[in-house]
N, C-alpha and C positions, 0 to 999 in steps of 0.2 A: 591488063598484066597477063602476058603467057607465063606458064609454069610447067613443069612438066618433074615429076619425081616420080621414082622407082620402089613401092614400100613390098617387098617380100614377093621381088619378081613383076609387079602390079602394077600398072600407070596409074598415076594419078595425076589430074592437069588442074584442079580446082585450086587457085592462089589463097595463101594464108590472108586470117586478117592481119591489119595490122598491130605488129607487136604481139601476135601470137609464137608462143613455142611448140616446139615439135611435138612434146606430150600430148597437148591437147589437139595438137591436127590429128595425131595417130589414133588417137581415142575417138575422135569423132567421125572416123571412117573404121569404125569397129575394131581397131587391135587393141584388143583388152587385154592383151595382156603386159602391157606397158602402163605401169602402177604409179600412184601418184601418193607418195609418202610422206613430203616434208616442201616443197614448194621455192626450193633453195639449195638444190645440187647438194646437200648434206646425205640422204639416206642409201643415195643408189638406184631405187626400186623401179625408176624409168628408164633403165640404161638401154639404149639402142646402139646399134653398129651403122654407121657413118660412112658409106665406103670402109667400110670393114674395121673403122676404128671406134672404139666404145665412149660414149659420151654420156653423158646426163642430159635426159632429152628435156627437161623441165628448165633447165638453161638457156638449151640451143635455141637459138630464132629459128622459125620452121623455115621462112624464107629463104636461109642458108642452105638449107639441102634441095633448091632447088639444083636439079640436073644432075642427083647422086642417086646413090641406091643405098634405101634403109633398109635395115633387118632389124627385126623384134623376134623376141622368142619364138613367136607364131611360125617365123620363118626359118629357123635353125634347122629343125628337120629336114631330111632331103623330099623331095618332089612324093615321092612313093610314100612318104610315111614312116620311113625307118629314121629312128630317133638319131640326133645328133651324137658321138659315144659323151659328150658333157653330161649331159642329157640323161641317157642312162644310168652314169655314174651315179648322179643326186637322185635317180630311182632305186637304184640297188644299195646306197646307203640309207636313203631315207634321209637327204641330209636338209629336210625342211621339217616345217611343223604347220602353222598359220598358209606360209607360203606368199604372202606380199611381197617379200623380200626375194625370193628365188629367183626370177626374174634378171632383177638384177644381178644378182652372182652366177648366174648361168652365161648369161652374157658379159658379163667382166673374163668368165674362165675362158670361154670360149675364145676373145681376142686373143687371150694371152698365150694359148696353145695354139693360134693361127701363127704366132710371131715366132713359136720355137725352131729355131736355127735358122731366123732370117738374121738381117745387120740390123733388126728393131727388137730382137729380144734382148732385153736388160735386166733379164734373171726374176722377174718380177715372182713365178711359179714355184721359184725355190725362195722366196720370201714373202709368206702369204698375210702378215702383217700389213707390210708395204703393198703388196697389190690390191688389198682389201681394204685398203684405207679409206676411198670412197663408196664403201657399201655398210651397212648397218643390218645386223638381225635383231629384233628383241626377244626373241622365243631359245633360241636354238642354244645361246652358251658356245656356235660356234664349232665346238668340236664336231660334230655330222657331216657340218659343210667341210669342214678338213679331209674327213674321210673320202668322203664325193671327191674332190677335187685330187684325192690322193690313190681314187680306183679301189678302195674298202668297201667290200660288200656285208651287209648284217642282212641282208631280207633274205629269207626264208622261203621255199616252194611250196604250196598248200599240200596238206597231207588231210585227207577223208579224217572226222572225226576228234584230228587232235591238234587242234587251232589254238587252245589256250595255252601261254605258257611257251610260243613261240612268238619266232622276229616277223607276224607278218606284217605283209606291205601295208599301206595307207588306199584304201580303196579309190580317195581322189589324184593319187601319185601322178599317175599319166597326164591328167589334165592341168595340174600343177605346175609339171616342168614343159608344158606345150603352150602355157599359158592361155588355154581355155578351160580351166575351172574360173566359174563367174560368181567372183563377189558382187556388193551389195548395187555397184552404180554399173556392173557389165553388162546393161542389159540396153536396148534401144525402146522406147517411149515414144511414138509417134504425138506432136501438140507438147512437147515439154515443156512446162515452164520452170522458171529457176526463182527463188528466194536468197535471197543476203539480208542478215541482219544488220540493224542501227543498235550500238551497243554503249552503256553508259561513259561516260568520261568522269564521273564523279562514285565515290564510293558510297555515298548517303544522299539521298534527294528525293525531292516530291515532285511529280512532273504536272506543271502548271496548266501549260499548253503543248499541242502540237500540231506545226503546220505541215499538211502535205501537199498542196496545192501544187510548191514548185516541182516536187518530186515525180507527180503524177503527169506534170506534162514532158517528162524524160521519156523521149517514143522507145517504145517499145515495154514500157511499166504498165501495170495492167492492173495491179493494185497496192494500197499499203495499209498494213495492218497495225493498230494500235491496241491500247487497252478497252479504246472503246467498241471494239472488236468482239472482244476474248470474254468468253464466259467468267462469274464472277468467282466459279469455285476454286475451294484451296484442297490442292492434294501434294502429294510429295512426287519429287521424280523420281527417288528409290524404289526397285522394285522387289518386292517381297512376297510372300504366299498371302500373309497377314498385313495386310495394307497398315493395320495399326502400330505394329511396328517402328514408323517413322510418323513424325509429325506433320500436319498438315499446315503446311506455309507457304506455297509457292502457287501462284499465278503464272497463265501460261502469260502473257503480259501485264504487267503490274503498274500504278501511278504511282508506286514508288520505289526506286532503286534501292539496292542495299550493298554493291560491289562495281568496282569499275570492271566493265564487261559485262553487267546484267543485258540482256537484250530489252530494249526499248521499242522497237519497231521493225515488223518486216516487209521488203518490198520484195514482189513478184513481178516477173519481167521476162520476156523473148529469151533473153540471154542473161547470162551474170554481169558482164557488163552496165546494161543497161540498168540490173537490180543494184551494183553496186554504185551507179551514177546516182540514182532514185536515195539511196540511202544519204548520198553526199548534200542531198538537195533539202533534205527533210531538216525544219527550224524545229528545234525544241526548248522550251522556256522551261527551267528546275529553278527550285527553292532548294538551296544547298541545306542539309540537314548535320550536326554532329556525328561524329562518327567514330568506331575505336578498333583496333585491330591486335590489339593484345588481350587474350583472353583472361588475366587474372585481372587487368582492368576493366574488361569487359563484365564482370560478377562483382564490381562494388559498386555501395552506394551513389546515384548521382551520374555513372555511366550515359550515355543516349542509350535508349531501348531498341533494339534494333527490329523487332517484329511487334509495336505497341499496339494496342489496339485487338493483339490474340492472346489467346491464354491454353490453359485446360482442354478448353473444349475440342482443340485440334492438336493435342496432345504437347503442348510444350510446358516444359516441368515448370518453369519460372519466369514467366516472361520477362519480370520487371529486373530481373538479373542476370537478362541473356542467358541462362540456362535450359539450354533443349530438353536435357534428359539428365539423371543423375543416380548414382547405385551407393548405397551405404551399409556396411554390413561387417558385423565381426563374429567370429567364432572364439569359444572363451575369453582372454583378456588379454590382450596384447602388454599392456603395463606390467600384468604378474610374467608373462613371458619375457619381458627384458629385464626384468628384477632377476628372473632364473638365470638369465645367461652370463657366462663369463668375459663373452666377447659382444660386441656393437658394432656394427657398419651401418653407418648410415651416408646416403649419398643423394643426389638430382641430375638427373637426366633425361636429356632432350632429341628429339626425333623431329626431321624437317617435312617439306611436303616433298613429296617423287607426284611426277607423271607416270601414266602408266604406258605412254607414249605406244602406244599401239599402231603400227604404218598405217594399217586403214583409219581415216581417221570416224569421227561419227558423222551420221547422216541417215536419210532415207528416201525413198521416192516413192507419191501417195498416186494412186489412180483408179479408176472406175473399170468395173470390169462387167460385163454382163453376168445374172444369174444362171445356172444350171439347168434350172427350171424354165428359164424363160419372161420371167416374171417383172425387169427391170434390171437395177445394177446394184453394185455392193461397191464398197471402198475396201483396194489393198493396200496395204503400206509393204513394202519392201524394204529393210531394214540391217543396220549394220548391229544387232541388239544379242545380247545372251540369254533374253527373254520375251520368246515372241507372245506367248500366250498370257502374261502378263501384263504384257504390253496393251495387249488387243485388249485385256478387262481396265486397264487406266482409260483408253481411250473412249473406251463405250460407256464409262461412269462420266467422264468429262463432259462429253457432248450428248448421252440420251441417247446411245443407239444402241439397239438389240446387238447379243454376241452373232451371232448368225448375217450380220450387215455389215461384217469388218472383218477382214483376214490378214492377219499380218504372217510376213515370210521372212525367212533370213537366208541369205543364199549363204556362198563359204564367207566366215567373218574375218577379217584381217587384224587378229590379235585383239584381248579384252582384257584379261588380267585385272576381270571387277569392275572395269571403268565401263561399260558396257551393259550393269545390271541399273540400267539407267531410263530414264524416259528422257531425253534432252533434246533431240530433234523431233521425233515424232506429232507430240502435242502441238506442235506451231504448224508444221505441213500440214496434217489431218485439218486445221482450221481453215487455211489456205485454198485447200483441195474443197471440201465441203462449200464454202463461199462460192469459189468461181465453178466446181463442177470439171474442171481442167485435172491436169495432172502435174503434180508438183516435186520438184526436188530440191534438198538443202542441205550440200556437202562441204562439212566445215574444211577450211585451211586447218593448218599444221598451228598458225596463231591461234587462230579460236578452239585448238583444242586447251592450250596454257590459260586464253582469257576465260572462255565460257564452259569448258566440260568441267571435269571434277579431277582431284587429286587426291594423294595420301594423306589419311590426318596426320598435322602435326602434335607431337604430343610429348608434356614437361612429366615425366615420371618420380617424385620424390619416394625413397623406399628408404627401409628401416630394418635390418635382419637380426636376430640376435642367436647366438648361439653358446654351446656348453664349449668344454676344453677337448672332448673327445670328438665334437664335431657337430654334436645333436643340434638339429635346431630347436631354438623354444618359441620364436615368433617370428611374423612377417607383417611389415604395414608397409600400405603402398595409399600414397594421395596421387590421384590420375587428372589430367587437364586435358583433355582433348580438345584442338580449335576444330569445330566443325566447317566455320567461314559463314557466309552469309547465309544458309538455308540449313534444314537439319538433316538433309536428305544422308540416309545410313548413321547420321551420328550418335543417336540413343546407341543403336544396335553394335556398333563399333566400339562403342564406348563398354559399353557391355560384355561383350565377347573378349574385349582383352583383358581384362581382370578374373576372368573364369579358368581354362585349361593354365594358363601361368599363374595360379596360386597355385592348382589342385595337384601339378606334378610332383609337387613338394612336400612332404608330410611336416609338419610343425602344429603343435596345439591350440597356438593362438595366432589367429590369421586377422585383422582387419584392414577394411578397403575405405575409402571416400572417393568416389570418381565423378566426375562432368563432364558433360560435351557443351561445348559453349559458342554462343554466334558471335561471330565477329563481321566486322567489315569487309571481308577478305573474299577471294573466289572459293565455293565450297568445295569440299572435300565431299570424299565417294567410297563405294567399295572399293577396296583395291587388295593385293593376293595376301592372303594372313590375316586379314579383317580384324586388325589391331594388335592381333598377338603379337608380331612382328616387332611392336614398339615397344611393348614391355618386357619382353622377354629379353629385349637388349639390357635393357637395366638391370632384371633378376638375374640375369646369367654373370653381368658383369659384378654384380654383387658377392654373387657365390662365389666367383674366382678372388675378388679382394676377400672375402673371409677368409678363405682356404690359405692366402698365401700370411692374416693375422693370425693364424691357428696354426701355420706350420705344416696345413697338410697337402697334400697331394689333391689339386682341383678335381681328379677323378674320382678320388676316392669320397670325398664329402661330397660331390652328387650321387655314388652309389649309396651312400649310408643313406642321405635323406629322400633319395628319388620314390615315387609312387611305387608298387609292387603289384606283384597279379593278384594278387585279393584283398588288395587295399580300395578300402572308396575315397570318392573324388571327391575331396572338402574344398568346397570355395567360398570363402564371407560372402558371395552372392549369393548362395544358399546352393543348394544340388542340383542336378537335374537328373530326372526318375529314369530320366529313357538312356541313359551315357552309362558304357561298360564298360570295362576292358576286357573284349572279347579275345582277345589275342595279344601277347605282350613280347615286345621286341628290343625293350630300350637298355636288356639287358645287353643284350648282342649288339646294338649297336654303339656303346661302349667301350665294349672289347674290341670291337674294329678301331676304334680309335687309339688305345691303349697299345694293338700290335703295332698300327701305323707310327706310334712315338716309339718302341721299341728297336722297330728295325729302320727308322728314318736315316737316312744319310744326304739330305738335300742344303744342312748346313751348309756343308763341303763348298755347296755351289754358288754362297756368298761371297760378295765381292771382299777383299782384303780391309779392313776397318769400320766395316756396317756393324750395325748390331742385329743380332740374330733371336729371335722368339718363337714359341707357339702355343697355341691356343686353342680351345674347345668351347663348342656352347651346344647345348640339346633343345630340345622342345617337345611338346605333345601336344594334340589337334585334334577336335571331334571329326570322326569322317561325313560329315553333314550338318547342316543349319541345326538350330534346335524349333520344335512348334513344328513341325511337318513339312516334307519335302517331297512332292507328288510326281509322280510319272506313270503313264499307262503309255503300254506297246500294244503291237496287234504284228502279229508274225503268220504268214500268210503262205499256201502253196499254191503257184501260178498255172496257167494252163501248158506251159511250157515245162514242167516239172522243176523249175528252179524256185526260189524262194523270197518274198518281199518282206523285209523288215520294215515297221512306221513306228517311229518315234519323236515324240516331239522335241528331244536335248539340240541344241545348234552345236557345230562343228567349228571351231576356232583357232586348229592347231593341240588341243588338247589330246587329242586321240580316240575320243570317243568312239568316233565311227567303226574305228577299227575294232575297239575290243569287242562294240555291241553284234558286229559279224564273227567275230570268234566266237562269242559266248553262244550263239544262235547256230555256227558249225558243230561246234561241240555236243549242244542236245541233241540237233538232227543228222547227225553222224557224214558230215557234208562235207564241201570245202567252200570256202570263202568267196570263191568264184561264181559259186551257184547262189551268191545271194546277191541281193539289192536294196538298197538304203533311203526309204523317204524320211525327211526329218526335217526340224526347225521350222516347223508351217503346221497354224493353227488348223487348218484342213485336213490334216493327216490321223491326229488322235484327238480323244478328248480332250484333253489335259497335260502338261507337264510345268512344272516350276519354273525353269530353269537351268542353265548353266554356268550355276555358279555352285560355289561353298564345296567345290570336289565335289559334286554329287554326279557328274557325269557315269561314273562305275557303279559306284555304290547305291545308287538309286535308278536312276534310267537303266543302268547297267542289269540292275535286279529286276524290274518289270520286265525287261527283255529275256531275260533267262525264264522266268515266270513263264510266259507268253511261249517259248521257244520250248520251253521242257512240257509243258500243255501239248502244243501243235503234235511233238513228236508222239505223246501216248493217245491221241484222238486219228494218228495216223496210221500207227499198228490197230487199234480197233478197228478203222475201217477196213485196212487190207487182209484182216481175219474174217470180217463180215462179208469181203468181195469173193476171198477166195473158200471158205469154210475150213479154214486151217486155224488150228487153238491159236489164239493171240500171244500166248508167250513165246511159239513159236517162230514168229514173226519177226525179222529183224531190219528195222531202220538202213540204210546202207548212203552211200553217195547220190547214188542216180534211180533207185529203185528197191523194193522193198523184198528181203528173200523169205517166202512163207513157207517153210520146209522143202526148200530147193527149188520152189519155184520161183522165178524172180518176176515181180511185179515193178515195172517200172512208174515212176511219178508221173509220168503224165498219162500212162492208164487209170494210175491212182486216183487222178484228179477226174476225169471223167468216170469212173465209177461214182463217185462221190456226188454228181450231179446226177447220174442213172439212177442210182438207189436212191434218190431225194435228200441226201446227208449233206449238201453243199456246206451246210452251215460248217462242218468237221473237217474243211479245209484249212481251217483258221483257229487262232484262240490270242485271246487278248491277256495280259499281265499287268497289274497293277502294285504300285511300292509306295505307301505312304513316309519312308524315309525315317522310320524308327521302328525296333530299337536303332541306337548308332554304338558304334565303337569308335576307339582314339587310335592314332597313328603315332608314331615315336619318328625323330631324326637327329641324326647329330652329326655335326661338323668339325673338323680340327683343320686349322693352316700351319706350317711354318713360315715365316717371312724374317726379308731382311728390310732392316731402314738405313740409310744413308744419313748419319748425324749433319753434314753439310749442307745436306740440300731438301731434306724431308724425302725423299724418293723411294716410295717402298716398292720393294720385289714377292710376289707371292712365290715362294719357293715349292712349297707342296699345297696341293688341296684334297681332303678327303672328305668324303660324304659317307655316311650311313644311314640307311632308309627301311624303316619297318612296314615296307607295303601289302603284308599280306600274302598273298597268294600272287605275285606276279603276271599279270593278263598276258605281258609283253614289254621283254625286257629290254627291246631296242626302242621303244616308243617311253617307255617309265623312265630308263637311263635320262632320254633326253628330257622328260620335263624336268626332273633333278637337276641335270644339268642347267637348263633354262632359268630354272630359281634360283639355283645359288650365283649363275653370269646376274641378272636381276637383282637381287638383294647384295651382290657387289657394287656394283653402280649406284645403288642407294648407300651404300657405305663409305666409298671412296669417294664420291664427288656429285653424286644427281643430287639438286636440290631447286625449285622453284624457287626464286626469290621474288619478294614483292618489299616494292618501297615503302616511305611512310604514310603512302596513304591507302596501301593496300594493294598497287597496281603493279602486277606481274610484269617482271622486266627481263624472263628468260622467256620470250615466246617463241624461240628455232631454234632447232637441233645444235649449229654451231653454238649458240649460249647455253644451253640446257645439254650438258655434259651425258651421251649415253655411252654405255660398254664397247668398245670397238673392238674387231678381232684380237689386235696388240694388249689387250687390257686383260682379257679373260682366259682363267689358267686352265689345263686340262683338269678338269674334277675327276678324281677317283672314286667310281660310284659303287658301292657295297649294299646287298638288299641282306636284309634279315630271313633266316629259313622261320616263317610263321606262317599261320591260315587261321585267318579270322571266321569266329562260329555265326558273324552275322552277314559280314558281307559277300556278294557274289561268288559262289565256288573258294571263298576263304580270300577273297581282295580286299582291300583297303582305298581309300583313297592318296593320292600324292601329287597334286597339282599343286595348292599352296603351302602346303607344309614344308618343303626343301628351302623357303626363303625364310624363315624363323629365326635359324639358329646361326644363320651365316653372319650378320654383322657381332652378334656379341665375339662369335668366336676370333673374329677379326681385331675386334678391338683388345681381346683378352690376351692374344700374339703380340699386339702391340704394347700391351702394358709390361708385357714378359722381355720384351725387348729394349724400350724406354726407360722401365721403371715409371710411365708415366700414364696415370688411368684419364683414358680420355671417355668424357661423358657427352658429348656432342655428337651428332651426325649432321653433313658426313666428317670424318676423318679424314679431312683434301691436306695435300703434300704441303701447301702454307701452314695451315694450323698445325702440323705435326715440326716441322722446322721450327716454329716461333715458340710452341711449347719446349722443342728441344733447346733453344736459345734462354728460354729464362731460365729452363732447370740447370745450365750451365753457367750462365751469369749469377745464378743463388750459389750454386757449389764456389765458385770461384772468388763471391764476397765473402762466405761463411770462411772458404780457408785464407783469406787477407785477415779476415778480423780475428781467428784462430795464432794467426802468425803474428797480430798486432801486440797480442795478448800475452805471447812468448818471448817478444820482444825487448831484451834489459832495458832498461831506464840510462838515459847518460850522467 
């Protein structure tokens, strides 16, 4: 078959495989700017131009491109390298975070701009919700993308020694907008084998036999791995600095499956098609076992025991009751506290499963590389992970390998949100690579993300609060049940964290908690933005609002009266954390922003006639790092050319830490960010880094970078003084040189002098930070909304968020983190839910069934930062990646209560739920009215 296609001006004549889509055809030819996000035409990350028309290349048959001109994001710039105007605007506005979606937005925008003034121009660029209905961004909240399209510039030029506090551009920006940033699978590995997984069709079953003979006869299949090939070692897929935080309840491949979607076998072949066919040919004989999907039922006597035979030795709290972990505690006596109360309010709240939905799916590539000393090979695992070092540690423990025999590296990671604080693919791929001594790749499909990755923990929170007539809280009591699913990865830790700051943020003399993390036969839950706090904060803030109504108080006044203050101890019934301090306090400013917004708001005037209008607030407190130690090493070095190198272990996935680390270093060394390079997320780079989770990128890794850069600055001044004979205090470090009492010593000269003087070790410095002590950050969210009583439709009229981020290192980036957190939380509040059927099987395994926020769904949130400077964080900074998520759901629910008079206690508050509740309320009102009228009617 003859075939001819032009891609970015280059001819290709290799015919596509039967049924091959254009996306895979292009990626196989090295056009890695074409991204895989959904497999179904839902996300737009794979958008390319075919003869100038934008198409989703994952749906477009490659054979249809025969004789056509295809343009990918790599071909958008001019041949001489000048960026396309749209690319430049996305750079200037920093209209991206992780960047996985960026090529799609660029290609869509460029195509629509090319239509301007032509007969094909239908005005879409003036109606961005319509223009971008086929594009999804999980990170930004869309405002930055809108600014990029409209030509709004946010990025500031470098200024020596004045990097911190400015809108410094992300270092990877040029690569992101040109499609040359390299994500996990954007590499060519010779001889690569492909892995596909056979997954369980049963919620609970024992494998009696596996027949792989037919699968092995499929042409191209190299191996089939089953539980007989896997080590017996139990471990947790969760990644923590201290592995004992999680129960060791998992095997690489198990002879008992505990949820629909658990991996049963792995087929390795020379193509994905062959591996998929091999999976279809495997014959498995199962003995089906009783199952349970409800956590309350799972804890009852007689319920199926999901991890029978395991126990406290693997840190399962009560295996016979399916309790992975539990915590109980009381301060004072809640019984006495409720007796002292004039008003007591009690309610039960429920939150749902939510998918992380990062556009880059889980996966990794394992291959062997020669050792530097030439003594053989070592294993390299290139993974989409937030925790390269912890993953290496786990792989070495699992397979008995020394750490110097394994390298784990993350390229640019296409979104995480906690979901990649897991080892979900590296273990099975490493097993295959070690067995076959060949490169092996496993890349999850979007459906596998739903069936085989993790979700946010569903919670049930029973809460009871008492207060005196003046609003003083007397007692707070909660019973919390978290559904951890079939495995306990992050289960106990999320449960424990959920009842920490959520209790401590309010002062009350009597507090009590009973919390349980419970196994069920459903897809496992895991780490998710907020790490349990968002679920419990939904309950706490909703009850505080309801309590204010019963007391006849302004909800803001009630919060201010009872909220923790600058000099207060943080009391939670689970015990005090000795290294946690209020090292700066911005909650009062956060609430002041809300009060001012309410006072001057006129957005209710925008509500359609007849709609119900309401406003509501929520607030939250979060520790600026995980407990128990979160470690980072960094090294900053002067290079031969007079520039600097920063080596740090943490990963970049749109969280902006790379930019912040350059800003910190530029400030300490009185230079500009363009004279700095960063090496990161690679176990070869530094000694150790716990990982990019718990919002630790700035307050932990950034602190290590600051210590290293500050130390190097002092060393360079000392070396310059030694080199010139000028007093050290007269040596001033500059962008490209050291001014030694008027004599300028270039950094290149200083580098050479260091070696000449035998002081090469003075040209680099190390920094280490252990993540303790820790501070706290505060956030508040306010909404005004309108509700159509006839349909349940909700419109957000105004959204205001105030954030206590300490010293804001990069306002542009920090604002983006807040906006993205609010957008993601709105998705979880309004429509996102991973649905499971009566067998625990996920039924929403595609974006078109799982509703993600799109451009038209997300309001433009007004972001306000408080004026605080933290005594612990680097240069006064606090963390701000997770915390914006937490107050959003209760603020929205409180606004909905204000508008409708109905307290919604279950998430998400979908349009149909709102309409049904309004309809029930209306029917009830009519029935009461008719009954009253009947009582008043005279008898005949």
